[in-house]
C-alpha positions in Angstrom: -29.7 -51.0 -14.8 -26.8 -49.4 -16.7 -28.6 -46.0 -16.8 -29.4 -46.2 -13.1 -25.7 -46.9 -12.3 -24.6 -44.1 -14.6 -27.0 -41.6 -12.9 -25.9 -42.7 -9.5 -22.2 -42.2 -10.5 -22.9 -38.7 -11.8 -24.8 -37.8 -8.6 -21.9 -39.1 -6.6 -19.4 -36.9 -8.5 -21.6 -33.8 -8.0 -22.0 -34.5 -4.3 -18.3 -35.0 -3.8 -17.5 -31.8 -5.7 -20.1 -29.7 -3.8 -18.8 -31.1 -0.5 -15.2 -30.1 -1.5 -16.4 -26.6 -2.4 -18.3 -26.2 0.8 -15.4 -27.4 2.9 -13.0 -25.1 1.1 -15.3 -22.1 1.7 -15.9 -23.1 5.4 -12.2 -23.5 6.1 -11.0 -20.7 3.8 -8.7 -23.2 2.1 -6.6 -21.7 -0.8 -8.2 -22.1 -4.2 -6.0 -21.7 -7.2 -7.0 -18.4 -8.9 -8.8 -18.5 -12.2 -10.4 -15.9 -14.5 -13.5 -16.2 -12.3 -11.5 -14.7 -9.4 -11.2 -11.3 -11.1 -14.0 -8.7 -10.6 -14.1 -5.5 -12.6 -14.8 -2.5 -10.2 -15.0 0.2 -12.9 -14.2 0.6 -16.6 -13.9 3.6 -18.8 -17.4 4.3 -20.3 -19.2 3.3 -17.2 -21.8 5.9 -16.2 -20.6 8.5 -13.7 -22.5 8.2 -10.4 -23.6 11.9 -10.6 -25.0 11.7 -14.2 -22.3 14.0 -15.6 -21.2 11.6 -18.4 -19.2 8.5 -18.7 -16.1 7.8 -16.6 -12.6 8.0 -18.0 -10.2 5.8 -16.0 -6.5 5.9 -17.1 -5.8 2.7 -15.1 -2.1 2.2 -15.8 1.1 3.7 -14.5 2.1 6.3 -13.7 -0.5 7.1 -11.1 -1.5 6.2 -7.5 -3.3 3.1 -8.6 -6.3 1.7 -6.6 -6.7 1.5 -2.9 -8.5 -1.5 -1.2 -10.0 -2.0 2.3 -10.9 -5.2 4.1 -14.6 -4.8 3.2 -13.7 -5.3 -0.5 -14.3 -1.6 -1.4 -11.9 0.1 -3.8 -11.1 3.8 -4.1 -9.6 5.1 -7.3 -9.1 8.2 -9.4 -11.2 8.9 -12.5 -12.6 11.7 -14.6 -15.9 12.7 -16.3 -16.3 12.5 -20.1 -18.9 15.3 -20.1 -18.4 16.0 -23.7 -18.7 12.4 -24.9 -15.3 12.5 -26.6 -13.5 10.0 -24.4 -11.4 12.7 -22.8 -11.5 12.9 -19.1 -12.2 16.3 -17.5 -13.0 17.3 -13.9 -10.9 14.8 -12.0 -12.5 13.0 -9.1 -12.2 10.2 -6.5 -14.6 7.3 -6.5 -15.3 4.2 -4.5 -16.7 1.0 -5.8 -17.3 -2.7 -4.9 -18.3 -4.2 -8.3 -22.0 -3.5 -7.7 -22.3 0.2 -6.8 -20.1 3.2 -7.6 -19.9 6.2 -5.2 -18.4 9.6 -6.0 -16.2 10.7 -3.1 -15.1 14.1 -4.4 -14.8 15.9 -7.7 -12.9 18.9 -8.9 -15.3 21.9 -8.7 -17.2 20.6 -5.7 -18.1 23.5 -3.5 -16.4 23.9 -0.1 -17.9 24.9 3.2 -17.1 28.6 3.0 -18.5 29.3 -0.5 -15.2 29.2 -2.4 -15.6 28.4 -6.1 -14.6 24.7 -5.7 -11.9 22.3 -4.9 -8.9 21.0 -6.9 -8.0 17.5 -5.8 -4.3 17.1 -4.9 -2.2 14.6 -6.9 -0.8 13.1 -3.7 -1.9 9.7 -2.5 -5.4 9.1 -1.2 -6.4 6.6 1.5 -9.4 4.4 2.2 -10.3 2.9 5.6 -12.4 -0.2 6.4 -15.6 1.9 7.0 -15.4 3.3 3.4 -14.0 6.8 4.3 -11.5 8.3 1.8 -9.0 10.9 2.9 -7.4 13.2 0.3 -5.7 16.6 -0.1 -7.3 19.5 -1.9 -7.1 23.2 -2.6 -9.9 25.8 -2.6 -10.6 28.2 -5.5 -10.5 25.7 -8.4 -10.2 27.6 -11.6 -8.8 30.7 -9.9 -5.3 29.2 -9.2 -5.9 28.6 -5.5 -3.0 29.1 -3.2 -1.2 27.7 -0.2 -3.6 29.6 2.2 -6.4 27.4 0.9 -4.9 23.9 1.1 -6.7 21.4 3.3 -7.5 17.7 3.9 -11.0 16.2 3.3 -12.7 13.0 4.4 -15.5 11.7 2.2 -17.8 8.7 2.2 -20.2 9.5 -0.6 -21.9 12.5 1.0 -20.5 16.0 1.2 -16.8 15.7 2.1 -15.9 16.8 5.6 -13.1 19.3 6.1 -10.5 17.9 8.6 -7.8 20.5 8.6 -7.2 23.7 6.6 -4.4 26.2 6.2 -5.0 29.5 7.9 -7.3 27.9 10.5 -6.2 28.2 14.1 -5.1 25.0 15.8 -5.5 24.5 19.5 -3.3 27.4 20.3 -5.3 30.6 19.4 -2.2 32.5 18.7 -1.0 30.0 16.1 -2.4 29.1 12.6 -1.5 26.5 10.0 0.5 28.4 7.3 0.2 25.5 4.9 -0.3 21.7 4.8 2.8 19.6 4.2 2.6 16.6 1.8 -0.2 14.1 2.4 -2.2 12.8 5.4 -2.5 9.3 6.8 -5.8 7.8 7.9 -7.0 5.2 10.4 -10.2 3.1 10.8 -11.5 5.6 13.4 -11.8 8.3 10.8 -8.8 10.2 12.2 -6.1 11.8 10.0 -2.5 12.5 11.0 -0.6 15.2 9.1 2.2 17.7 9.3 1.5 21.4 8.9 3.8 24.5 8.8 3.1 27.0 11.6 3.5 30.6 10.7 4.8 31.5 14.2 7.8 29.2 13.5 8.2 29.6 9.8 9.3 26.5 7.9 9.5 23.9 10.7 6.3 21.8 10.9 4.2 20.4 13.7 2.5 17.0 13.8 -1.2 16.8 14.4 -4.2 14.4 14.5 -7.7 15.4 13.8 -11.2 13.9 13.2 -12.6 17.2 11.9 -14.1 18.1 15.3 -11.0 18.0 17.5 -7.4 18.6 16.6 -4.7 17.2 18.8 -1.0 18.3 18.7 1.3 15.3 18.7 4.6 17.3 18.6 5.7 20.7 17.5 9.0 22.7 17.3 10.3 23.9 20.7 8.5 21.0 22.6 10.8 19.3 25.1 11.7 15.7 24.7 10.8 13.1 27.3 13.3 13.4 30.1 14.1 17.0 29.0 17.2 16.1 26.9 16.7 18.6 24.1 13.8 20.0 22.1 12.1 19.1 18.8 13.4 21.1 15.9 11.7 19.8 12.8 9.8 16.7 11.6 9.6 14.4 8.6 6.6 13.2 6.7 4.4 11.3 6.1 3.5 10.4 9.7 2.4 6.8 10.4 -0.9 6.4 12.2 -2.6 3.4 13.8 -6.2 2.7 14.9 -5.5 3.7 18.5 -4.5 7.2 17.4 -0.8 6.7 18.0 1.6 8.2 15.5 5.2 7.3 14.6 7.5 10.0 13.2 11.0 11.1 12.4 12.3 14.2 14.2 15.5 16.3 14.4 16.5 17.3 17.9 18.4 20.2 19.4 20.2 19.8 22.7 23.1 21.4 24.5 25.6 18.9 22.9 24.7 18.7 19.3 21.9 18.1 16.8 20.7 14.6 16.3 17.8 12.6 15.0 15.3 10.2 16.4 12.2 8.0 15.8 9.3 8.7 18.1 5.9 7.3 19.1 3.3 9.9 20.3 -0.5 10.1 20.9 -0.9 13.7 22.0 -0.6 12.8 25.7 2.7 11.0 25.9 5.7 10.8 23.5 8.1 7.9 23.6 11.5 7.6 21.9 11.8 4.5 19.9 15.4 5.0 18.8 17.8 8.0 19.1 21.0 9.1 17.5 24.1 7.8 19.4 22.1 5.0 20.9 23.8 1.6 20.8 22.1 -1.0 18.6 20.7 -4.2 20.1 23.7 -6.5 19.4 26.2 -3.8 20.6 27.9 -3.5 17.2 27.6 0.2 16.5 25.2 3.0 17.3 22.5 4.9 15.4 23.7 7.9 13.3 20.9 8.6 10.9 17.3 7.4 10.2 15.9 7.3 6.7 12.4 7.5 5.3 9.2 7.6 7.3 8.8 4.8 9.9 6.0 2.2 9.7 3.6 1.5 12.6 1.2 -1.3 13.6 -1.7 -1.6 15.9 0.5 -3.1 18.7 2.5 0.2 18.7 5.5 -1.4 17.2 7.6 0.8 14.8 9.8 -0.4 12.0 12.6 1.9 10.7 15.8 2.0 8.6 19.0 3.4 10.0 22.6 4.2 9.2 25.1 3.1 11.9 28.6 4.2 13.0 31.1 2.5 15.3 30.6 -0.9 13.7 33.2 -3.7 14.0 33.9 -4.1 10.3 33.4 -2.3 7.0 30.1 -3.1 5.2 27.7 -3.6 8.2 26.8 0.0 8.7 23.0 -0.2 8.1 20.0 -2.1 9.2 16.3 -2.5 9.6 14.9 -2.5 13.2 11.6 -2.8 15.1 11.0 -1.1 18.4 8.2 -0.4 20.9 9.7 2.1 23.3 10.8 -0.6 25.7 13.1 -2.7 23.4 14.5 -2.8 19.9 14.7 -5.9 17.7 17.1 -6.2 14.8 15.3 -7.4 11.7 18.1 -7.3 9.1 21.7 -6.0 8.9 24.1 -5.0 6.2 26.5 -7.9 5.5 24.0 -10.5 6.7 23.9 -13.5 4.4 20.9 -13.8 2.1 18.6 -16.8 3.0 19.7 -18.7 -0.1 23.3 -18.1 0.6 23.8 -16.0 -2.6 25.3 -12.8 -1.4 24.9 -10.4 1.5 22.4 -7.7 2.3 23.8 -4.2 1.6 23.1 -0.5 1.9 20.2 -0.9 4.3 21.2 2.4 5.9 21.6 4.4 2.7 19.2 7.1 1.6 18.9 6.2 -2.1 16.3 5.3 -4.7 16.3 1.6 -5.3 13.5 1.4 -7.8 11.8 4.1 -9.9 8.8 4.8 -7.7 9.7 5.5 -4.1 12.1 5.4 -1.3 12.4 2.0 0.3 10.2 2.2 3.3 10.1 -1.0 5.5 6.5 -2.2 5.9 5.3 -3.6 9.2 2.2 -5.8 9.7 0.2 -6.5 12.9 2.2 -9.6 13.8 5.5 -7.8 13.7 6.8 -9.0 10.3 8.7 -6.4 8.3 8.9 -6.3 4.5 11.7 -4.5 2.8 13.7 -4.1 -0.5 17.5 -4.1 -0.5 20.6 -4.4 -2.6 23.0 -7.3 -2.2 26.8 -7.7 -2.7 29.1 -10.6 -3.6 26.3 -12.4 -5.5 26.9 -15.1 -8.1 25.5 -13.0 -10.9 27.0 -9.6 -10.0 24.7 -6.9 -11.3 22.1 -9.5 -12.5 20.9 -10.7 -9.1 21.9 -7.9 -6.7 18.4 -6.8 -5.5 15.8 -8.6 -3.6 12.5 -8.4 -1.5 12.7 -9.9 2.0 10.4 -10.4 5.0 11.8 -10.7 8.5 10.6 -10.9 12.1 13.8 -10.7 14.1 14.2 -14.5 14.1 14.0 -15.6 10.5 14.5 -14.0 7.1 12.5 -15.1 4.1 13.3 -14.2 0.5 10.1 -13.3 -1.4 11.6 -12.5 -4.8 15.0 -11.8 -6.3 16.4 -10.0 -9.3 17.5 -12.6 -11.9 14.9 -15.1 -10.7 13.0 -17.0 -13.4 9.3 -16.4 -13.0 6.7 -19.2 -12.7 6.0 -20.6 -16.2 9.5 -19.7 -17.4 8.6 -16.7 -19.5 11.1 -14.1 -18.3 13.3 -13.3 -15.4 12.9 -10.5 -12.8 14.7 -7.3 -13.5 13.1 -4.9 -10.9 10.7 -5.3 -8.0 8.6 -2.3 -6.9 5.4 -1.3 -5.1 5.6 -4.1 -2.5 2.8 -4.6 0.1 2.4 -6.8 3.1 -0.7 -8.2 4.9 -1.2 -9.7 8.4 -0.9 -13.3 7.1 2.7 -12.5 5.9 1.5 -12.6 2.2 3.0 -10.1 -0.2 1.9 -8.3 -3.4 4.4 -6.5 -5.7 5.0 -5.5 -9.3 8.0 -7.0 -11.2 9.5 -5.8 -14.5 10.9 -8.7 -16.5 13.6 -9.4 -19.0 13.8 -12.1 -21.6 10.1 -12.5 -22.2 8.6 -14.0 -25.3 6.7 -10.8 -26.1 9.5 -8.3 -25.3 8.0 -5.1 -23.9 4.5 -6.4 -24.6 4.5 -8.9 -21.6 7.4 -7.5 -19.5 5.5 -6.5 -16.4 3.6 -8.6 -13.9 1.6 -8.1 -10.6 2.4 -11.0 -8.3 1.0 -12.4 -5.1 3.3 -14.4 -2.8 2.3 -16.9 -0.2 4.7 -19.2 1.8 2.9 -22.3 0.6 1.9 -21.3 -2.9 5.0 -19.3 -3.8 4.6 -16.7 -6.6 1.1 -16.5 -8.2 0.3 -14.2 -11.1 -2.4 -11.6 -10.5 -2.2 -9.8 -13.9 0.3 -9.3 -16.6 0.9 -7.1 -19.6 -0.2 -9.0 -22.7 -3.0 -10.8 -20.9 -6.2 -11.0 -22.8 -8.9 -9.2 -20.8 -12.4 -7.8 -21.5 -12.0 -8.4 -25.2 -8.7 -6.6 -25.5 -5.2 -6.9 -24.1 -3.6 -5.4 -21.0 -0.9 -2.9 -22.0 -0.3 -1.1 -18.6 -0.7 -2.0 -14.9 -0.6 0.0 -11.7 -0.6 -1.1 -8.1 -0.5 1.0 -4.8 2.0 0.0 -2.3 1.2 0.5 1.4 4.6 2.3 1.9 4.6 4.9 4.6 0.8 5.3 4.5 0.0 2.0 6.0 -2.7 -0.4 4.8 -5.2 2.4 4.2 -3.0 3.5 1.2 -2.5 0.0 -0.3 -4.1 -2.0 -3.0 -3.7 -5.2 -0.8 -6.1 -6.0 1.9 -4.8 -6.4 5.5 -7.0 -9.3 6.8 -9.1 -12.1 5.4 -8.6 -14.1 2.2 -6.1 -12.2 0.0 -7.5 -9.6 -2.4 -5.6 -7.2 -4.6 -6.9 -4.1 -6.4 -5.1 -2.8 -9.4 -5.4 -0.4 -12.3 -5.1 -1.5 -15.9 -5.1 0.1 -19.4 -6.2 -1.9 -22.4 -4.9 -1.8 -26.0 -8.3 -0.4 -27.1 -7.7 2.7 -25.0 -10.0 1.8 -22.1 -8.8 2.0 -18.5 -10.2 0.3 -15.5 -9.9 -1.0 -12.0 -10.1 -4.7 -11.1 -10.2 -6.7 -7.9 -8.4 -10.1 -7.8 -9.3 -12.7 -5.1 -7.2 -15.7 -4.1 -10.4 -17.4 -2.8 -13.2 -16.8 -5.3 -16.1 -14.7 -4.0 -19.2 -16.6 -2.8 -21.0 -16.1 -6.2 -17.9 -17.6 -7.9 -18.2 -20.6 -5.7 -21.8 -21.0 -6.6 -21.0 -20.7 -10.3 -18.4 -23.3 -9.9 -20.9 -25.7 -8.3 -23.4 -25.1 -11.1 -20.7 -25.8 -13.6 -19.9 -29.0 -11.9 -23.5 -30.1 -12.1 -23.5 -29.4 -15.8 -20.2 -31.3 -16.3 -21.5 -34.3 -14.3 -24.6 -34.4 -16.5 -22.5 -34.7 -19.6 -19.8 -37.0 -18.4 -16.5 -37.3 -16.5 -14.5 -34.1 -16.4 -11.0 -33.9 -17.7 -8.2 -33.6 -15.1 -7.4 -30.0 -14.4 -3.8 -28.9 -15.0 -2.0 -27.5 -11.9 -1.8 -23.7 -11.9 1.7 -22.7 -13.2 1.5 -18.9 -12.9 1.1 -18.2 -16.6 
């Protein structure tokens, strides 16, 4: 009787747990992350996919980090250990998903016209949802190369396709690209947008979009503006690109009155001004003087940008973050606007400065119109100890994601700097924080965080964490920045996933994929574990996740 009752109780526990797991999976309910939610994509010592020796992955910062798509694939930089001495040579780009590893491009790979090989550019690379990777390169590897041989490639595991190359004619037979500027941006259709210098104009650059077969001119120096009020003089980069092939870009304008700047949206057929110098801002308090950093663009053809203003009503409100679509402009945040918690005022949104060590502060825009940005603050309680923050706005509300001086979950340290932020379509955020006052000093002073409105801050990985039989000593994470989601380590849609690079105390480097909701195999393992626990006896109550 007693044994039968006990067996029945155990079976009931198992059934309840499996039902809860199945319900969570079906409804995509948040599951607090655990060690089972981390998957290693690649690790130093893994065999190279072309049989040329083991991989060497540096993993930590500095470096572009790892880039993630919505299919769960991760692109990253690595090198071959051909001599078996643990030293990486012949740098390359790879794509993995935790099961297979694909080589996208390697230094020395031949190019189409028989040059000695390519040298992969150190600029950022991008990955779209179909698994294509866009990157910059130069021909003539080992011979020094040259600007006449710079080009952009698109790879998916087979021979990389050449998209655009210096000294190749564009659609005007009398013009050629003199050299490629900076880095390209990529969309899910396999198109790349880029700026290139034109030898017929000298230094000014044109903006182009290409899929390798057809090159489209978006804008070029001397082209008339819509309405005929001036001509394009020069352009900024990078250029934002969406899945419809539209681009958003900064341009300097010449007209009969004076030089001025503007933010534009173009697709090769039409060009629409989003905001122009001397244009009055939405609330009437000032007018645009200067636009900073590259704009961000979403699939709804909305553009987010940062601007300096003149003609404002009072000192201290001369900058802002805005979102426009060519028909109207929405103010997202403004200098001298109170912080959501009442501690200080937003400041220097219209200044062209470095806030954090890694990049200009580019506002990031998701497909529902939310904008993520970093900013300074003035008149705070803590003065210089709480005067920087990360915020998300939509034109109606402003949410504080994280703040300098904030105590982290678990209490081990306070935030000193926030950098490499990324935003997805659910309004969730990933970023790296440098900490002060930690128990381990510099050994545990950096954390990669995930933020959700309901869960708050959740730790993804931290220096000092025990991992793979060693300890994490460095982390790297790729922010979406001006390159859009194709250049980010944070997925755009679906249950949150974050790809990051790590370096271990034993010298190994690697790339890992963290998931808020465990992968299906993790759910199955959890169910099996529950069966085992039920067979032994009642489980102990699990402690709530505290971020440590």
